[in-house]
DRENTORTOR-471920 format. One record per residue (C-alpha): residue in one letter; x, y, z; residue number from 1. Coordinates in steps of 0.2 Angstrom, whole numbers, plus 5000, padded with zeros to 4 digits. Layout:
N
LOBA_a_X_Y_Z_NUM
...
This chain:
258
LOBA_x_5000_5000_5000_1
LOBA_x_5007_5017_4995_2
LOBA_x_4999_5034_4997_3
LOBA_x_4994_5042_4981_4
LOBA_x_4993_5061_4978_5
LOBA_x_4980_5066_4965_6
LOBA_x_4975_5082_4956_7
LOBA_x_4962_5094_4963_8
LOBA_x_4950_5091_4949_9
LOBA_x_4949_5072_4955_10
LOBA_x_4937_5078_4968_11
LOBA_x_4924_5082_4956_12
LOBA_x_4928_5065_4947_13
LOBA_x_4924_5056_4963_14
LOBA_x_4907_5065_4964_15
LOBA_x_4903_5059_4946_16
LOBA_x_4909_5042_4949_17
LOBA_x_4898_5040_4965_18
LOBA_x_4882_5047_4956_19
LOBA_x_4885_5035_4942_20
LOBA_x_4888_5020_4953_21
LOBA_x_4873_5025_4964_22
LOBA_x_4861_5024_4948_23
LOBA_x_4867_5006_4945_24
LOBA_x_4859_5000_4961_25
LOBA_x_4849_5015_4968_26
LOBA_x_4836_5005_4978_27
LOBA_x_4850_4994_4987_28
LOBA_x_4862_5009_4991_29
LOBA_x_4847_5020_4997_30
LOBA_x_4841_5005_5007_31
LOBA_x_4858_5002_5015_32
LOBA_x_4859_5021_5020_33
LOBA_x_4841_5021_5027_34
LOBA_x_4846_5005_5037_35
LOBA_x_4861_5014_5044_36
LOBA_x_4850_5029_5049_37
LOBA_x_4837_5017_5057_38
LOBA_x_4850_5008_5067_39
LOBA_x_4858_5025_5073_40
LOBA_x_4840_5031_5078_41
LOBA_x_4836_5015_5087_42
LOBA_x_4852_5016_5097_43
LOBA_x_4850_5034_5101_44
LOBA_x_4834_5029_5110_45
LOBA_x_4843_5018_5123_46
LOBA_x_4842_5026_5140_47
LOBA_x_4861_5026_5144_48
LOBA_x_4874_5030_5131_49
LOBA_x_4863_5027_5116_50
LOBA_x_4869_5042_5106_51
LOBA_x_4887_5037_5110_52
LOBA_x_4884_5020_5104_53
LOBA_x_4876_5027_5088_54
LOBA_x_4892_5037_5085_55
LOBA_x_4903_5022_5088_56
LOBA_x_4894_5013_5074_57
LOBA_x_4898_5027_5061_58
LOBA_x_4916_5021_5056_59
LOBA_x_4910_5003_5053_60
LOBA_x_4894_5009_5044_61
LOBA_x_4905_5020_5032_62
LOBA_x_4915_5005_5028_63
LOBA_x_4899_4995_5024_64
LOBA_x_4893_5009_5013_65
LOBA_x_4910_5009_5004_66
LOBA_x_4909_4991_5002_67
LOBA_x_4892_4992_4995_68
LOBA_x_4898_5005_4982_69
LOBA_x_4912_4993_4978_70
LOBA_x_4900_4979_4974_71
LOBA_x_4889_4990_4963_72
LOBA_x_4905_4996_4954_73
LOBA_x_4909_4978_4951_74
LOBA_x_4891_4976_4944_75
LOBA_x_4886_4965_4959_76
LOBA_x_4871_4967_4970_77
LOBA_x_4876_4974_4987_78
LOBA_x_4867_4964_5001_79
LOBA_x_4861_4971_5017_80
LOBA_x_4875_4962_5026_81
LOBA_x_4887_4974_5018_82
LOBA_x_4883_4986_5032_83
LOBA_x_4892_4975_5045_84
LOBA_x_4906_4969_5034_85
LOBA_x_4919_4976_5046_86
LOBA_x_4914_4963_5059_87
LOBA_x_4915_4948_5047_88
LOBA_x_4934_4945_5046_89
LOBA_x_4937_4938_5063_90
LOBA_x_4937_4943_5081_91
LOBA_x_4954_4953_5079_92
LOBA_x_4947_4965_5066_93
LOBA_x_4930_4966_5075_94
LOBA_x_4939_4972_5091_95
LOBA_x_4949_4985_5081_96
LOBA_x_4933_4991_5073_97
LOBA_x_4925_4993_5090_98
LOBA_x_4940_5002_5096_99
LOBA_x_4940_5013_5081_100
LOBA_x_4922_5018_5084_101
LOBA_x_4925_5021_5102_102
LOBA_x_4939_5033_5098_103
LOBA_x_4928_5042_5085_104
LOBA_x_4914_5044_5097_105
LOBA_x_4925_5050_5111_106
LOBA_x_4934_5063_5100_107
LOBA_x_4917_5069_5093_108
LOBA_x_4910_5071_5110_109
LOBA_x_4926_5081_5115_110
LOBA_x_4922_5093_5101_111
LOBA_x_4905_5095_5107_112
LOBA_x_4911_5098_5125_113
LOBA_x_4923_5111_5119_114
LOBA_x_4908_5120_5109_115
LOBA_x_4900_5123_5126_116
LOBA_x_4912_5137_5129_117
LOBA_x_4902_5147_5117_118
LOBA_x_4884_5144_5121_119
LOBA_x_4883_5135_5138_120
LOBA_x_4880_5119_5129_121
LOBA_x_4864_5122_5119_122
LOBA_x_4872_5116_5103_123
LOBA_x_4879_5100_5111_124
LOBA_x_4863_5096_5120_125
LOBA_x_4853_5098_5104_126
LOBA_x_4864_5087_5095_127
LOBA_x_4865_5073_5108_128
LOBA_x_4847_5074_5112_129
LOBA_x_4841_5074_5094_130
LOBA_x_4831_5090_5096_131
LOBA_x_4824_5101_5082_132
LOBA_x_4833_5116_5076_133
LOBA_x_4822_5131_5080_134
LOBA_x_4822_5149_5074_135
LOBA_x_4828_5154_5091_136
LOBA_x_4843_5143_5089_137
LOBA_x_4847_5149_5071_138
LOBA_x_4846_5168_5076_139
LOBA_x_4857_5165_5092_140
LOBA_x_4874_5172_5089_141
LOBA_x_4882_5161_5103_142
LOBA_x_4873_5145_5096_143
LOBA_x_4880_5150_5078_144
LOBA_x_4897_5151_5085_145
LOBA_x_4897_5135_5094_146
LOBA_x_4890_5126_5078_147
LOBA_x_4904_5134_5067_148
LOBA_x_4917_5130_5080_149
LOBA_x_4911_5111_5080_150
LOBA_x_4911_5111_5061_151
LOBA_x_4929_5118_5059_152
LOBA_x_4935_5105_5072_153
LOBA_x_4926_5091_5064_154
LOBA_x_4936_5093_5048_155
LOBA_x_4952_5087_5055_156
LOBA_x_4943_5074_5065_157
LOBA_x_4934_5067_5050_158
LOBA_x_4951_5066_5041_159
LOBA_x_4957_5054_5055_160
LOBA_x_4943_5042_5052_161
LOBA_x_4939_5045_5033_162
LOBA_x_4950_5030_5027_163
LOBA_x_4954_5021_5043_164
LOBA_x_4940_5008_5042_165
LOBA_x_4943_5004_5024_166
LOBA_x_4962_5003_5028_167
LOBA_x_4959_4991_5042_168
LOBA_x_4947_4980_5032_169
LOBA_x_4955_4980_5014_170
LOBA_x_4973_4983_5018_171
LOBA_x_4974_4974_5035_172
LOBA_x_4982_4989_5043_173
LOBA_x_4982_4990_5062_174
LOBA_x_4972_5003_5071_175
LOBA_x_4985_5017_5074_176
LOBA_x_4992_5015_5057_177
LOBA_x_4975_5016_5049_178
LOBA_x_4971_5032_5058_179
LOBA_x_4988_5040_5054_180
LOBA_x_4987_5035_5035_181
LOBA_x_4970_5041_5034_182
LOBA_x_4975_5058_5041_183
LOBA_x_4990_5059_5029_184
LOBA_x_4980_5054_5014_185
LOBA_x_4967_5067_5017_186
LOBA_x_4979_5081_5020_187
LOBA_x_4991_5076_5006_188
LOBA_x_4975_5077_4995_189
LOBA_x_4967_5092_5003_190
LOBA_x_4964_5101_4986_191
LOBA_x_4954_5086_4979_192
LOBA_x_4944_5084_4995_193
LOBA_x_4940_5103_4995_194
LOBA_x_4933_5101_4977_195
LOBA_x_4924_5086_4983_196
LOBA_x_4916_5094_4998_197
LOBA_x_4912_5110_4989_198
LOBA_x_4904_5100_4974_199
LOBA_x_4893_5091_4986_200
LOBA_x_4888_5106_4995_201
LOBA_x_4883_5114_4979_202
LOBA_x_4873_5099_4974_203
LOBA_x_4864_5099_4991_204
LOBA_x_4860_5118_4990_205
LOBA_x_4855_5117_4972_206
LOBA_x_4843_5103_4976_207
LOBA_x_4835_5112_4990_208
LOBA_x_4833_5128_4980_209
LOBA_x_4825_5118_4965_210
LOBA_x_4813_5109_4977_211
LOBA_x_4808_5126_4984_212
LOBA_x_4805_5133_4967_213
LOBA_x_4794_5118_4962_214
LOBA_x_4784_5121_4978_215
LOBA_x_4782_5139_4973_216
LOBA_x_4777_5135_4955_217
LOBA_x_4763_5123_4961_218
LOBA_x_4758_5135_4975_219
LOBA_x_4760_5120_4987_220
LOBA_x_4770_5124_5003_221
LOBA_x_4771_5106_5009_222
LOBA_x_4777_5099_4992_223
LOBA_x_4795_5104_4995_224
LOBA_x_4795_5096_5012_225
LOBA_x_4787_5080_5004_226
LOBA_x_4800_5079_4991_227
LOBA_x_4815_5084_5002_228
LOBA_x_4816_5068_5013_229
LOBA_x_4818_5056_4998_230
LOBA_x_4829_5068_4989_231
LOBA_x_4841_5071_5004_232
LOBA_x_4841_5052_5006_233
LOBA_x_4847_5049_4989_234
LOBA_x_4860_5062_4989_235
LOBA_x_4867_5056_5006_236
LOBA_x_4868_5039_4998_237
LOBA_x_4877_5046_4983_238
LOBA_x_4889_5055_4994_239
LOBA_x_4894_5039_5004_240
LOBA_x_4895_5030_4987_241
LOBA_x_4907_5043_4981_242
LOBA_x_4918_5041_4996_243
LOBA_x_4923_5024_4990_244
LOBA_x_4932_5032_4975_245
LOBA_x_4941_5044_4986_246
LOBA_x_4948_5030_4996_247
LOBA_x_4952_5020_4980_248
LOBA_x_4962_5034_4972_249
LOBA_x_4971_5039_4988_250
LOBA_x_4981_5023_4989_251
LOBA_x_4990_5013_4976_252
LOBA_x_4987_4994_4976_253
LOBA_x_4972_4983_4976_254
LOBA_x_4964_4978_4992_255
LOBA_x_4970_4962_5000_256
LOBA_x_4952_4957_5004_257
LOBA_x_4937_4955_4993_258
């Protein structure tokens, strides 16, 4: 395995590849993302540590969605079991995947804890409790600062875990090396990831605006809300599908596992 540095424009290529692959298996890939969201929602309902448990599952789930994208790319049907593929290579890898999830959840909670310095914990409580974003929150300057602070700190946090589950599974890398090489790959290719992120941000924003315009044309206020959920579900599925191509291009060599 060798780190590969790509050109900035490769970020937009990842987006196109993800969208194209998604349409090969739209129901399966959307269904897997919906299953992931359902599992995360169910875990958050647990009385003690449910939200933390849901956060712990995110790295393994991201690997599962990458594996599903790989199956679709190979013109195979991604089965629901893809979502837990990180726990199917033996006890040693399963333990490492659990530890990876624990460190991700711990660091994520640390970011939220640090954000309490700006708004007395309103943003952190809303996120962890799963509350709705109200107009009062949106207009609150301290809440906005806490949210922006969390977002800025999440960027380096996400770079630690973006490739780590896939490196553990497909390249048999140990926990610490997986996190290290994930960070190095993201920051060595920061231009491509910037293009990748900005392209997806533009797609999400344009979709929201388009649905709002459709609602205005038909003079039906609820129409955009009705269409928004399936549209965002599909776009989120495409996003995770495209993440597989970012992993594939950042490392030179074929995965050691199928």
